[in-house]
PyMOL Python script that loads the backbone (N, CA, C, O; Angstrom):
from pymol import cmd

cmd.read_pdbstr("""\
ATOM      1  N   MET A   1      84.667 122.037 113.331  1.00  0.00           N
ATOM      2  CA  MET A   1      85.228 121.498 114.746  1.00  0.00           C
ATOM      3  C   MET A   1      83.650 121.990 115.354  1.00  0.00           C
ATOM      4  O   MET A   1      83.254 123.132 115.117  1.00  0.00           O
ATOM      5  N   CYS A   2      83.040 121.286 115.930  1.00  0.00           N
ATOM      6  CA  CYS A   2      81.935 121.776 116.986  1.00  0.00           C
ATOM      7  C   CYS A   2      82.316 121.236 118.436  1.00  0.00           C
ATOM      8  O   CYS A   2      82.494 120.088 118.843  1.00  0.00           O
ATOM      9  N   GLN A   3      82.377 122.440 119.050  1.00  0.00           N
ATOM     10  CA  GLN A   3      82.621 122.571 120.707  1.00  0.00           C
ATOM     11  C   GLN A   3      81.646 122.599 121.581  1.00  0.00           C
ATOM     12  O   GLN A   3      80.749 123.320 121.145  1.00  0.00           O
ATOM     13  N   GLY A   4      81.400 122.171 122.579  1.00  0.00           N
ATOM     14  CA  GLY A   4      80.572 122.415 123.633  1.00  0.00           C
ATOM     15  C   GLY A   4      79.048 121.483 122.887  1.00  0.00           C
ATOM     16  O   GLY A   4      77.999 122.095 122.682  1.00  0.00           O
ATOM     17  N   LEU A   5      79.119 120.757 122.732  1.00  0.00           N
ATOM     18  CA  LEU A   5      77.812 120.098 121.753  1.00  0.00           C
ATOM     19  C   LEU A   5      77.678 119.024 122.978  1.00  0.00           C
ATOM     20  O   LEU A   5      78.541 118.232 123.358  1.00  0.00           O
ATOM     21  N   GLU A   6      76.513 119.193 123.432  1.00  0.00           N
ATOM     22  CA  GLU A   6      75.695 118.352 124.272  1.00  0.00           C
ATOM     23  C   GLU A   6      74.456 117.846 124.445  1.00  0.00           C
ATOM     24  O   GLU A   6      73.602 118.579 124.944  1.00  0.00           O
ATOM     25  N   VAL A   7      74.143 116.568 124.085  1.00  0.00           N
ATOM     26  CA  VAL A   7      72.803 115.761 123.907  1.00  0.00           C
ATOM     27  C   VAL A   7      72.935 115.089 124.859  1.00  0.00           C
ATOM     28  O   VAL A   7      73.908 114.777 125.546  1.00  0.00           O
ATOM     29  N   ASP A   8      71.345 114.748 124.900  1.00  0.00           N
ATOM     30  CA  ASP A   8      70.878 113.774 125.987  1.00  0.00           C
ATOM     31  C   ASP A   8      70.777 112.344 124.865  1.00  0.00           C
ATOM     32  O   ASP A   8      71.537 111.382 124.978  1.00  0.00           O
ATOM     33  N   TYR A   9      69.959 112.421 124.062  1.00  0.00           N
ATOM     34  CA  TYR A   9      69.535 111.527 123.003  1.00  0.00           C
ATOM     35  C   TYR A   9      69.981 111.666 121.662  1.00  0.00           C
ATOM     36  O   TYR A   9      69.975 112.825 121.248  1.00  0.00           O
ATOM     37  N   VAL A  10      70.423 110.651 120.756  1.00  0.00           N
ATOM     38  CA  VAL A  10      70.894 110.674 119.520  1.00  0.00           C
ATOM     39  C   VAL A  10      70.355 109.730 118.592  1.00  0.00           C
ATOM     40  O   VAL A  10      70.798 108.585 118.693  1.00  0.00           O
ATOM     41  N   GLY A  11      69.324 110.000 117.531  1.00  0.00           N
ATOM     42  CA  GLY A  11      69.006 109.219 116.634  1.00  0.00           C
ATOM     43  C   GLY A  11      70.301 108.940 115.395  1.00  0.00           C
ATOM     44  O   GLY A  11      70.452 110.067 114.924  1.00  0.00           O
ATOM     45  N   LEU A  12      70.966 108.299 114.900  1.00  0.00           N
ATOM     46  CA  LEU A  12      71.365 108.428 113.526  1.00  0.00           C
ATOM     47  C   LEU A  12      71.132 107.556 112.685  1.00  0.00           C
ATOM     48  O   LEU A  12      71.119 106.404 113.119  1.00  0.00           O
ATOM     49  N   CYS A  13      70.910 107.729 111.444  1.00  0.00           N
ATOM     50  CA  CYS A  13      70.826 107.210 110.302  1.00  0.00           C
ATOM     51  C   CYS A  13      71.881 106.689 109.769  1.00  0.00           C
ATOM     52  O   CYS A  13      72.631 107.388 109.088  1.00  0.00           O
ATOM     53  N   TRP A  14      72.096 105.498 109.966  1.00  0.00           N
ATOM     54  CA  TRP A  14      73.441 105.584 109.159  1.00  0.00           C
ATOM     55  C   TRP A  14      73.556 105.115 107.715  1.00  0.00           C
ATOM     56  O   TRP A  14      73.373 103.902 107.622  1.00  0.00           O
ATOM     57  N   GLY A  15      73.801 105.713 106.593  1.00  0.00           N
ATOM     58  CA  GLY A  15      73.716 105.572 105.777  1.00  0.00           C
ATOM     59  C   GLY A  15      74.699 105.132 104.759  1.00  0.00           C
ATOM     60  O   GLY A  15      75.563 104.415 105.263  1.00  0.00           O
ATOM     61  N   GLY A  16      74.882 105.386 103.147  1.00  0.00           N
ATOM     62  CA  GLY A  16      75.923 105.306 102.338  1.00  0.00           C
ATOM     63  C   GLY A  16      77.038 105.911 102.686  1.00  0.00           C
ATOM     64  O   GLY A  16      78.101 105.352 102.415  1.00  0.00           O
ATOM     65  N   ASP A  17      77.037 107.345 103.448  1.00  0.00           N
ATOM     66  CA  ASP A  17      78.128 107.479 103.136  1.00  0.00           C
ATOM     67  C   ASP A  17      79.369 107.418 103.577  1.00  0.00           C
ATOM     68  O   ASP A  17      80.380 108.005 103.190  1.00  0.00           O
ATOM     69  N   LEU A  18      79.130 106.350 104.760  1.00  0.00           N
ATOM     70  CA  LEU A  18      80.225 105.971 105.651  1.00  0.00           C
ATOM     71  C   LEU A  18      80.087 104.042 105.709  1.00  0.00           C
ATOM     72  O   LEU A  18      79.214 103.335 106.212  1.00  0.00           O
ATOM     73  N   ILE A  19      81.047 103.769 105.145  1.00  0.00           N
ATOM     74  CA  ILE A  19      80.900 102.079 105.115  1.00  0.00           C
ATOM     75  C   ILE A  19      82.046 101.069 105.672  1.00  0.00           C
ATOM     76  O   ILE A  19      83.167 101.387 105.275  1.00  0.00           O
ATOM     77  N   TRP A  20      82.019 100.349 106.195  1.00  0.00           N
ATOM     78  CA  TRP A  20      83.255  99.713 106.293  1.00  0.00           C
ATOM     79  C   TRP A  20      83.557  98.708 105.164  1.00  0.00           C
ATOM     80  O   TRP A  20      82.617  97.953 104.913  1.00  0.00           O
ATOM     81  N   LYS A  21      84.646  98.550 104.453  1.00  0.00           N
ATOM     82  CA  LYS A  21      85.082  98.329 103.706  1.00  0.00           C
ATOM     83  C   LYS A  21      86.591  97.854 103.443  1.00  0.00           C
ATOM     84  O   LYS A  21      87.427  98.753 103.347  1.00  0.00           O
ATOM     85  N   GLN A  22      87.048  96.420 103.307  1.00  0.00           N
ATOM     86  CA  GLN A  22      88.689  96.056 103.871  1.00  0.00           C
ATOM     87  C   GLN A  22      89.463  96.366 104.777  1.00  0.00           C
ATOM     88  O   GLN A  22      90.643  96.716 104.763  1.00  0.00           O
ATOM     89  N   ASN A  23      88.260  96.127 106.097  1.00  0.00           N
ATOM     90  CA  ASN A  23      88.864  96.460 107.314  1.00  0.00           C
ATOM     91  C   ASN A  23      89.263  98.058 107.569  1.00  0.00           C
ATOM     92  O   ASN A  23      89.882  98.585 108.494  1.00  0.00           O
ATOM     93  N   ALA A  24      88.831  98.452 106.714  1.00  0.00           N
ATOM     94  CA  ALA A  24      88.898 100.163 107.331  1.00  0.00           C
ATOM     95  C   ALA A  24      87.296 101.132 107.009  1.00  0.00           C
ATOM     96  O   ALA A  24      86.403 100.601 106.349  1.00  0.00           O
ATOM     97  N   TRP A  25      87.190 102.091 107.389  1.00  0.00           N
ATOM     98  CA  TRP A  25      86.088 102.946 107.035  1.00  0.00           C
ATOM     99  C   TRP A  25      86.054 103.964 105.946  1.00  0.00           C
ATOM    100  O   TRP A  25      86.462 105.114 106.103  1.00  0.00           O
ATOM    101  N   VAL A  26      85.628 103.570 105.004  1.00  0.00           N
ATOM    102  CA  VAL A  26      85.202 104.288 103.763  1.00  0.00           C
ATOM    103  C   VAL A  26      84.192 105.538 103.400  1.00  0.00           C
ATOM    104  O   VAL A  26      83.048 105.494 102.949  1.00  0.00           O
ATOM    105  N   PRO A  27      84.967 106.607 103.734  1.00  0.00           N
ATOM    106  CA  PRO A  27      84.051 107.562 103.313  1.00  0.00           C
ATOM    107  C   PRO A  27      83.310 107.874 101.867  1.00  0.00           C
ATOM    108  O   PRO A  27      83.964 107.909 100.825  1.00  0.00           O
ATOM    109  N   ARG A  28      82.213 108.045 101.894  1.00  0.00           N
ATOM    110  CA  ARG A  28      81.678 108.371 100.261  1.00  0.00           C
ATOM    111  C   ARG A  28      81.154 109.371 100.160  1.00  0.00           C
ATOM    112  O   ARG A  28      80.749 109.734 101.265  1.00  0.00           O
ATOM    113  N   GLN A  29      80.779 110.501  98.889  1.00  0.00           N
ATOM    114  CA  GLN A  29      79.917 110.915  98.703  1.00  0.00           C
ATOM    115  C   GLN A  29      79.293 110.532  97.410  1.00  0.00           C
ATOM    116  O   GLN A  29      79.840 109.979  96.456  1.00  0.00           O
ATOM    117  N   MET A  30      77.661 111.040  97.575  1.00  0.00           N
ATOM    118  CA  MET A  30      76.650 110.914  96.330  1.00  0.00           C
ATOM    119  C   MET A  30      77.385 111.508  95.371  1.00  0.00           C
ATOM    120  O   MET A  30      78.064 112.481  95.698  1.00  0.00           O
ATOM    121  N   ARG A  31      77.396 111.053  94.029  1.00  0.00           N
ATOM    122  CA  ARG A  31      77.642 111.907  92.939  1.00  0.00           C
ATOM    123  C   ARG A  31      76.371 110.927  91.659  1.00  0.00           C
ATOM    124  O   ARG A  31      76.754 110.017  90.924  1.00  0.00           O
ATOM    125  N   ALA A  32      75.208 111.344  91.708  1.00  0.00           N
ATOM    126  CA  ALA A  32      74.225 110.645  91.105  1.00  0.00           C
ATOM    127  C   ALA A  32      75.041 110.332  89.888  1.00  0.00           C
ATOM    128  O   ALA A  32      75.994 110.909  89.365  1.00  0.00           O
ATOM    129  N   PRO A  33      74.324 109.157  89.574  1.00  0.00           N
ATOM    130  CA  PRO A  33      73.363 108.314  90.182  1.00  0.00           C
ATOM    131  C   PRO A  33      73.908 107.374  91.210  1.00  0.00           C
ATOM    132  O   PRO A  33      73.054 106.619  91.675  1.00  0.00           O
ATOM    133  N   ARG A  34      75.353 107.207  91.768  1.00  0.00           N
ATOM    134  CA  ARG A  34      75.737 106.290  92.454  1.00  0.00           C
ATOM    135  C   ARG A  34      76.492 107.118  93.591  1.00  0.00           C
ATOM    136  O   ARG A  34      76.688 108.330  93.684  1.00  0.00           O
ATOM    137  N   TRP A  35      76.924 105.837  94.597  1.00  0.00           N
ATOM    138  CA  TRP A  35      77.897 106.509  95.756  1.00  0.00           C
ATOM    139  C   TRP A  35      79.208 106.429  94.769  1.00  0.00           C
ATOM    140  O   TRP A  35      79.388 105.829  93.709  1.00  0.00           O
ATOM    141  N   GLN A  36      79.939 107.176  95.458  1.00  0.00           N
ATOM    142  CA  GLN A  36      81.724 107.172  95.208  1.00  0.00           C
ATOM    143  C   GLN A  36      82.524 107.524  96.091  1.00  0.00           C
ATOM    144  O   GLN A  36      82.133 108.339  96.926  1.00  0.00           O
ATOM    145  N   GLY A  37      83.985 106.960  96.159  1.00  0.00           N
ATOM    146  CA  GLY A  37      84.639 107.224  97.227  1.00  0.00           C
ATOM    147  C   GLY A  37      85.090 108.821  97.586  1.00  0.00           C
ATOM    148  O   GLY A  37      85.762 109.513  96.822  1.00  0.00           O
ATOM    149  N   ALA A  38      84.887 108.997  98.111  1.00  0.00           N
ATOM    150  CA  ALA A  38      85.362 111.066  98.368  1.00  0.00           C
ATOM    151  C   ALA A  38      86.899 110.727  98.150  1.00  0.00           C
ATOM    152  O   ALA A  38      87.639 109.872  98.636  1.00  0.00           O
ATOM    153  N   ARG A  39      87.077 111.747  97.218  1.00  0.00           N
ATOM    154  CA  ARG A  39      88.355 112.071  96.851  1.00  0.00           C
ATOM    155  C   ARG A  39      89.384 113.242  97.660  1.00  0.00           C
ATOM    156  O   ARG A  39      90.589 113.071  97.845  1.00  0.00           O
ATOM    157  N   LYS A  40      88.668 114.348  98.045  1.00  0.00           N
ATOM    158  CA  LYS A  40      89.763 115.043  98.830  1.00  0.00           C
ATOM    159  C   LYS A  40      90.086 114.518 100.232  1.00  0.00           C
ATOM    160  O   LYS A  40      89.183 113.834 100.715  1.00  0.00           O
ATOM    161  N   GLU A  41      91.278 114.702 101.065  1.00  0.00           N
ATOM    162  CA  GLU A  41      91.437 114.305 102.257  1.00  0.00           C
ATOM    163  C   GLU A  41      90.599 115.173 103.243  1.00  0.00           C
ATOM    164  O   GLU A  41      90.330 114.632 104.315  1.00  0.00           O
ATOM    165  N   GLU A  42      90.008 116.834 102.971  1.00  0.00           N
ATOM    166  CA  GLU A  42      89.374 117.016 104.058  1.00  0.00           C
ATOM    167  C   GLU A  42      87.832 116.415 104.085  1.00  0.00           C
ATOM    168  O   GLU A  42      87.122 116.294 105.084  1.00  0.00           O
ATOM    169  N   ALA A  43      87.452 116.017 102.500  1.00  0.00           N
ATOM    170  CA  ALA A  43      85.925 115.145 102.597  1.00  0.00           C
ATOM    171  C   ALA A  43      86.043 114.104 103.410  1.00  0.00           C
ATOM    172  O   ALA A  43      85.029 113.797 104.036  1.00  0.00           O
ATOM    173  N   LYS A  44      87.043 113.454 103.578  1.00  0.00           N
ATOM    174  CA  LYS A  44      86.930 112.217 103.830  1.00  0.00           C
ATOM    175  C   LYS A  44      87.209 112.462 105.311  1.00  0.00           C
ATOM    176  O   LYS A  44      86.235 112.037 105.931  1.00  0.00           O
ATOM    177  N   GLN A  45      87.835 112.807 105.880  1.00  0.00           N
ATOM    178  CA  GLN A  45      88.283 113.727 107.109  1.00  0.00           C
ATOM    179  C   GLN A  45      86.585 114.423 107.889  1.00  0.00           C
ATOM    180  O   GLN A  45      86.315 114.099 109.046  1.00  0.00           O
ATOM    181  N   CYS A  46      85.958 115.020 107.371  1.00  0.00           N
ATOM    182  CA  CYS A  46      84.449 115.500 107.540  1.00  0.00           C
ATOM    183  C   CYS A  46      83.409 114.250 107.465  1.00  0.00           C
ATOM    184  O   CYS A  46      82.431 114.191 108.210  1.00  0.00           O
ATOM    185  N   GLY A  47      83.689 113.335 106.572  1.00  0.00           N
ATOM    186  CA  GLY A  47      82.750 112.282 107.014  1.00  0.00           C
ATOM    187  C   GLY A  47      82.685 111.297 108.152  1.00  0.00           C
ATOM    188  O   GLY A  47      81.713 110.663 108.561  1.00  0.00           O
ATOM    189  N   LEU A  48      84.048 111.310 108.614  1.00  0.00           N
ATOM    190  CA  LEU A  48      84.427 110.486 109.696  1.00  0.00           C
ATOM    191  C   LEU A  48      84.119 111.097 110.635  1.00  0.00           C
ATOM    192  O   LEU A  48      83.588 110.446 111.535  1.00  0.00           O
ATOM    193  N   ASN A  49      84.258 112.187 110.789  1.00  0.00           N
ATOM    194  CA  ASN A  49      84.023 113.527 112.180  1.00  0.00           C
ATOM    195  C   ASN A  49      82.768 113.351 112.219  1.00  0.00           C
ATOM    196  O   ASN A  49      82.312 113.260 113.359  1.00  0.00           O
ATOM    197  N   ALA A  50      81.907 113.256 111.220  1.00  0.00           N
ATOM    198  CA  ALA A  50      80.260 113.732 111.566  1.00  0.00           C
ATOM    199  C   ALA A  50      79.692 112.612 112.546  1.00  0.00           C
ATOM    200  O   ALA A  50      79.183 112.781 113.654  1.00  0.00           O
ATOM    201  N   TYR A  51      79.951 111.197 111.719  1.00  0.00           N
ATOM    202  CA  TYR A  51      79.543 110.227 112.330  1.00  0.00           C
ATOM    203  C   TYR A  51      80.483 109.942 114.147  1.00  0.00           C
ATOM    204  O   TYR A  51      79.970 109.582 115.206  1.00  0.00           O
ATOM    205  N   ARG A  52      81.791 110.248 113.875  1.00  0.00           N
ATOM    206  CA  ARG A  52      82.392 110.281 115.787  1.00  0.00           C
ATOM    207  C   ARG A  52      81.403 111.454 116.422  1.00  0.00           C
ATOM    208  O   ARG A  52      80.864 111.167 117.491  1.00  0.00           O
ATOM    209  N   LEU A  53      81.116 112.799 115.823  1.00  0.00           N
ATOM    210  CA  LEU A  53      80.935 113.347 116.911  1.00  0.00           C
ATOM    211  C   LEU A  53      79.456 112.975 117.316  1.00  0.00           C
ATOM    212  O   LEU A  53      79.121 113.283 118.460  1.00  0.00           O
ATOM    213  N   LEU A  54      78.584 112.379 116.548  1.00  0.00           N
ATOM    214  CA  LEU A  54      76.934 111.943 117.049  1.00  0.00           C
ATOM    215  C   LEU A  54      77.408 110.820 117.757  1.00  0.00           C
ATOM    216  O   LEU A  54      76.847 110.588 118.827  1.00  0.00           O
ATOM    217  N   LEU A  55      78.401 110.005 117.363  1.00  0.00           N
ATOM    218  CA  LEU A  55      78.482 108.780 118.459  1.00  0.00           C
ATOM    219  C   LEU A  55      78.757 108.818 119.864  1.00  0.00           C
ATOM    220  O   LEU A  55      78.184 108.279 120.811  1.00  0.00           O
ATOM    221  N   ALA A  56      80.016 109.765 119.779  1.00  0.00           N
ATOM    222  CA  ALA A  56      80.755 110.047 120.958  1.00  0.00           C
ATOM    223  C   ALA A  56      80.089 110.656 122.005  1.00  0.00           C
ATOM    224  O   ALA A  56      80.323 110.369 123.179  1.00  0.00           O
ATOM    225  N   HIS A  57      78.923 111.833 121.508  1.00  0.00           N
ATOM    226  CA  HIS A  57      78.205 113.012 122.348  1.00  0.00           C
ATOM    227  C   HIS A  57      77.158 112.634 123.005  1.00  0.00           C
ATOM    228  O   HIS A  57      77.075 113.394 123.969  1.00  0.00           O
ATOM    229  N   ALA A  58      76.087 111.686 123.029  1.00  0.00           N
ATOM    230  CA  ALA A  58      74.860 110.987 122.996  1.00  0.00           C
ATOM    231  C   ALA A  58      75.135 110.278 124.619  1.00  0.00           C
ATOM    232  O   ALA A  58      75.619 109.210 124.993  1.00  0.00           O
ATOM    233  N   HIS A  59      74.446 111.698 125.460  1.00  0.00           N
ATOM    234  CA  HIS A  59      74.494 111.254 127.320  1.00  0.00           C
ATOM    235  C   HIS A  59      73.811 110.162 127.640  1.00  0.00           C
ATOM    236  O   HIS A  59      74.093 109.296 128.468  1.00  0.00           O
ATOM    237  N   ALA A  60      73.113 110.234 127.101  1.00  0.00           N
ATOM    238  CA  ALA A  60      71.822 109.420 128.170  1.00  0.00           C
ATOM    239  C   ALA A  60      71.646 107.960 127.088  1.00  0.00           C
ATOM    240  O   ALA A  60      71.936 106.833 127.491  1.00  0.00           O
ATOM    241  N   GLY A  61      71.122 108.241 125.674  1.00  0.00           N
ATOM    242  CA  GLY A  61      70.904 107.176 124.553  1.00  0.00           C
ATOM    243  C   GLY A  61      71.084 107.334 123.218  1.00  0.00           C
ATOM    244  O   GLY A  61      71.166 108.437 122.680  1.00  0.00           O
ATOM    245  N   LEU A  62      71.160 106.140 122.570  1.00  0.00           N
ATOM    246  CA  LEU A  62      71.647 106.070 121.419  1.00  0.00           C
ATOM    247  C   LEU A  62      70.830 105.260 120.346  1.00  0.00           C
ATOM    248  O   LEU A  62      70.649 104.098 120.711  1.00  0.00           O
ATOM    249  N   ALA A  63      70.435 105.483 119.450  1.00  0.00           N
ATOM    250  CA  ALA A  63      69.448 104.748 118.410  1.00  0.00           C
ATOM    251  C   ALA A  63      70.273 104.830 117.181  1.00  0.00           C
ATOM    252  O   ALA A  63      70.698 105.908 116.766  1.00  0.00           O
ATOM    253  N   ILE A  64      70.483 103.790 116.648  1.00  0.00           N
ATOM    254  CA  ILE A  64      71.252 103.727 115.491  1.00  0.00           C
ATOM    255  C   ILE A  64      70.389 102.868 114.782  1.00  0.00           C
ATOM    256  O   ILE A  64      69.964 101.812 115.251  1.00  0.00           O
ATOM    257  N   CYS A  65      70.025 103.458 113.257  1.00  0.00           N
ATOM    258  CA  CYS A  65      69.216 103.046 112.419  1.00  0.00           C
ATOM    259  C   CYS A  65      70.024 102.734 111.036  1.00  0.00           C
ATOM    260  O   CYS A  65      70.342 103.733 110.391  1.00  0.00           O
ATOM    261  N   SER A  66      70.369 101.545 110.543  1.00  0.00           N
ATOM    262  CA  SER A  66      71.284 101.253 109.167  1.00  0.00           C
ATOM    263  C   SER A  66      70.380 101.132 107.862  1.00  0.00           C
ATOM    264  O   SER A  66      69.609 100.172 107.855  1.00  0.00           O
ATOM    265  N   MET A  67      70.374 101.903 106.854  1.00  0.00           N
ATOM    266  CA  MET A  67      70.297 102.433 106.018  1.00  0.00           C
ATOM    267  C   MET A  67      70.579 100.967 105.020  1.00  0.00           C
ATOM    268  O   MET A  67      69.809 100.514 104.174  1.00  0.00           O
ATOM    269  N   ARG A  68      71.653 100.533 105.344  1.00  0.00           N
ATOM    270  CA  ARG A  68      71.913  99.278 104.165  1.00  0.00           C
ATOM    271  C   ARG A  68      71.331  98.030 105.111  1.00  0.00           C
ATOM    272  O   ARG A  68      71.484  97.576 106.245  1.00  0.00           O
ATOM    273  N   GLN A  69      70.493  97.751 103.786  1.00  0.00           N
ATOM    274  CA  GLN A  69      70.138  95.737 104.098  1.00  0.00           C
ATOM    275  C   GLN A  69      71.066  95.374 104.837  1.00  0.00           C
ATOM    276  O   GLN A  69      71.054  95.605 106.046  1.00  0.00           O
ATOM    277  N   ARG A  70      71.986  94.771 104.258  1.00  0.00           N
ATOM    278  CA  ARG A  70      73.143  94.262 104.982  1.00  0.00           C
ATOM    279  C   ARG A  70      73.095  94.130 106.170  1.00  0.00           C
ATOM    280  O   ARG A  70      72.947  92.989 106.607  1.00  0.00           O
ATOM    281  N   TYR A  71      73.216  95.355 107.172  1.00  0.00           N
ATOM    282  CA  TYR A  71      73.055  95.455 108.533  1.00  0.00           C
ATOM    283  C   TYR A  71      72.191  95.203 109.023  1.00  0.00           C
ATOM    284  O   TYR A  71      72.329  94.635 110.106  1.00  0.00           O
ATOM    285  N   ARG A  72      70.817  95.473 108.524  1.00  0.00           N
ATOM    286  CA  ARG A  72      69.282  95.505 109.122  1.00  0.00           C
ATOM    287  C   ARG A  72      69.333  94.386 109.810  1.00  0.00           C
ATOM    288  O   ARG A  72      68.349  94.007 110.446  1.00  0.00           O
TER     289      ARG A  72
END
""", "prot")
cmd.dss("prot")
cmd.show_as("cartoon", "prot")
cmd.util.cbc("prot")
cmd.orient("prot")
């Protein structure tokens, strides 16, 4: 958990580690050579919390770049 994070601007490159699938966010992990669903509940929460933290703590601005062709 991160406490006291204060940033003015956030630049977020949204990768393949968190995708929207079947009406829910699905955290994934890279297991070469491809992405696989996160197995442990702790890993799932860590993936969700990383994005939540960055999206919620940008005080002045937020830029999001999607790495998935579908969302560009």
